[in-house]
C-alpha positions in Angstrom: -91.2 71.3 201.8 -91.1 70.7 205.6 -92.6 73.9 206.4 -95.4 73.4 203.9 -96.1 70.0 205.5 -96.4 71.5 208.8 -98.8 74.2 207.5 -101.0 71.5 206.1 -100.8 69.5 209.3 -101.8 72.5 211.4 -104.7 73.4 209.2 -106.0 69.8 209.3 -105.5 69.9 213.2 -107.5 73.3 213.3 -110.3 71.8 211.2 -110.5 68.8 213.4 -110.7 70.9 216.6 -113.5 73.0 215.0 -115.6 69.9 214.3 -115.0 68.5 217.8 -116.3 71.8 219.2 -119.4 71.8 217.0 -120.1 68.2 218.1 -120.4 69.5 221.6 -123.1 71.8 220.3 -125.0 69.2 218.5 -125.0 66.9 221.4 -126.2 69.7 223.8 -129.0 70.7 221.4 -130.3 67.1 220.9 -130.4 66.5 224.6 -132.3 69.8 225.2 -135.2 68.7 223.0 -135.5 64.8 223.5 -138.0 63.1 221.3 -138.7 66.4 219.2 -135.6 67.7 217.4 -133.0 65.5 215.6 -129.5 67.1 215.6 -127.1 66.0 213.0 -123.3 66.9 212.5 -122.1 66.3 209.0 -118.3 66.2 208.4 -118.1 67.5 204.8 -114.5 66.5 204.4 -115.7 62.9 204.0 -119.1 63.0 202.0 -119.5 59.3 201.7 -119.3 58.8 205.6 -120.3 62.3 206.7 -122.4 61.8 209.6 -120.2 62.5 212.5 -122.7 62.6 215.4 -126.5 62.2 215.4 -128.5 63.2 218.6 -132.1 62.3 219.3 -132.3 60.1 216.1 -135.7 60.4 214.4 -134.6 59.6 210.8 -133.0 56.2 211.4 -129.7 57.2 210.0 -126.3 56.3 211.6 -123.0 57.6 212.2 -120.9 57.1 209.1 -123.9 57.5 206.7 -123.3 59.7 203.7 -124.0 63.5 203.3 -127.3 64.9 202.1 -127.8 66.9 198.8 -127.6 70.2 200.7 -124.1 69.0 202.1 -123.0 68.2 198.5 -124.1 71.7 197.4 -121.9 73.2 200.1 -119.0 71.1 199.2 -119.3 72.2 195.5 -119.8 75.8 196.3 -118.1 77.8 199.1 -120.5 80.7 198.5 -123.5 78.5 199.1 -125.6 80.1 202.0 -124.2 79.5 205.3 -127.6 79.2 207.0 -130.7 77.6 205.3 -133.4 78.1 208.0 -136.9 76.7 208.5 -137.4 74.8 205.2 -140.0 72.0 205.0 -138.7 68.4 205.2 -139.8 64.9 205.8 -138.6 62.0 207.7 -138.4 58.5 206.0 -141.6 57.3 207.5 -143.6 60.3 206.2 -143.6 62.6 209.2 -143.4 66.3 208.5 -140.4 68.1 209.7 -139.0 71.7 209.8 -135.3 71.9 209.3 -132.5 74.3 209.6 -128.9 73.7 208.2 -125.9 75.7 209.4 -122.6 75.5 207.4 -119.3 75.5 209.3 -116.3 77.1 207.5 -112.7 76.9 208.4 -110.2 79.8 208.4 -109.6 79.3 204.8 -113.3 79.9 204.0 -114.0 76.2 203.1 -117.1 74.3 204.4 -115.9 71.5 206.5 -119.0 70.7 208.4 -122.8 71.3 208.7 -124.9 71.3 211.8 -128.5 70.3 210.9 -131.7 70.4 213.1 -134.7 68.6 212.1 -137.8 69.4 214.3 -140.6 66.7 214.3 -143.7 68.9 213.7 -146.1 66.0 213.9 -145.5 65.8 217.6 -146.8 69.4 217.9 -149.9 69.0 215.9 -152.2 67.9 218.7 -150.9 70.8 220.8 -151.6 73.2 218.1 -155.0 71.9 217.5 -155.9 72.1 221.1 -154.8 75.6 221.2 -156.7 76.6 218.1 -159.9 75.0 219.4 -159.5 76.7 222.7 -159.6 80.1 221.1 -162.1 79.2 218.3 -165.2 81.3 217.7 -168.6 80.4 216.0 -168.3 81.0 212.2 -171.9 82.2 212.1 -172.9 80.3 208.9 -176.4 79.8 210.2 -177.1 76.4 208.6 -175.2 74.0 210.8 -176.6 70.8 209.1 -175.4 71.6 205.7 -171.6 71.1 205.1 -169.5 74.0 203.9 -167.6 71.9 201.4 -167.5 68.6 199.7 -165.7 65.8 201.5 -164.7 64.1 198.2 -161.5 64.2 196.0 -159.3 65.3 199.1 -155.6 66.0 198.3 -152.8 64.4 200.3 -152.5 67.6 202.6 -156.2 67.7 203.4 -156.1 63.9 204.3 -153.2 64.4 206.5 -154.9 67.3 208.3 -158.0 65.3 208.7 -156.2 62.3 210.3 -154.1 64.5 212.6 -157.2 66.3 213.7 -159.0 63.1 214.4 -156.0 61.8 216.3 -155.6 64.9 218.4 -159.3 64.6 219.4 -158.1 61.4 221.0 -155.2 63.1 222.6 -152.5 61.3 220.6 -150.5 61.5 217.2 -151.7 59.2 214.3 -149.0 56.7 214.8 -149.3 56.5 218.7 -153.1 55.4 218.5 -154.1 52.0 219.8 -155.5 49.4 217.3 -159.2 50.2 218.3 -158.6 53.9 218.1 -157.0 53.5 214.6 -159.9 51.3 213.5 -162.4 53.9 214.6 -160.4 56.7 212.9 -160.3 54.8 209.6 -164.1 54.1 209.8 -164.7 57.8 210.3 -162.5 58.7 207.3 -164.5 56.1 205.2 -167.7 57.5 206.3 -166.7 61.0 205.4 -165.8 60.2 201.9 -162.0 60.2 202.0 -161.7 56.8 200.4 -163.1 58.2 197.1 -159.7 59.9 196.6 -157.0 58.0 194.6 -154.5 56.2 196.6 -156.2 57.3 200.0 -155.8 53.9 201.5 -152.0 53.9 201.0 -151.7 57.5 202.3 -153.7 56.6 205.3 -151.6 53.4 205.9 -148.4 55.4 205.9 -149.7 58.1 208.3 -151.0 55.5 210.8 -148.0 53.1 210.4 -150.0 50.1 209.3 -150.3 48.2 206.1 -152.7 49.0 203.2 -154.4 45.7 203.8 -154.9 46.6 207.5 -156.6 49.9 206.4 -159.1 48.1 204.3 -159.7 45.5 207.2 -160.6 48.6 209.4 -163.3 49.7 207.2 -165.2 46.6 207.6 
């Protein structure tokens, strides 16, 4: 009995050591990409209070918060993929993210932790747009006065792209724009017909970080 207890204690100590070592990696990665990539260490041994460390907090979560659905999947299935890479995600405020989750197994082959990286791709949108404009060439359509497509009935993806483009032209992300710039952007969207889409005002409000009422006020 004593030998069995010692073996269990040794295994628990080894798991704890592995998590502490992984926490060093989480801290280092987060501090290497400040303001850009959130790094979260989940302790899967305690799913209700799984977050052990969170560096470069972009999601608003805290140490001690519960595990995600992906973490629960690993707890339930030791054969769940060890690395789930570059999958689309979204922060609570609507910003798009690219995520990677790395499962950490102990010597018994059990998932005891997960290291997750959430890259804020909205920050990169203005840079991407600037580069695409730099290398853009003439489309050669001939009739420059006739629009190539209708500006009505936009879906959410097209609306987001339009807002990010207009913000990038002002050298900022949508949420970092000042009040006057946001007002000008909303008026441009209104002029271009985006408000004909259902729920467009709420979608614009979420992307700019303002209220729906504010968006309507900006159109006047």
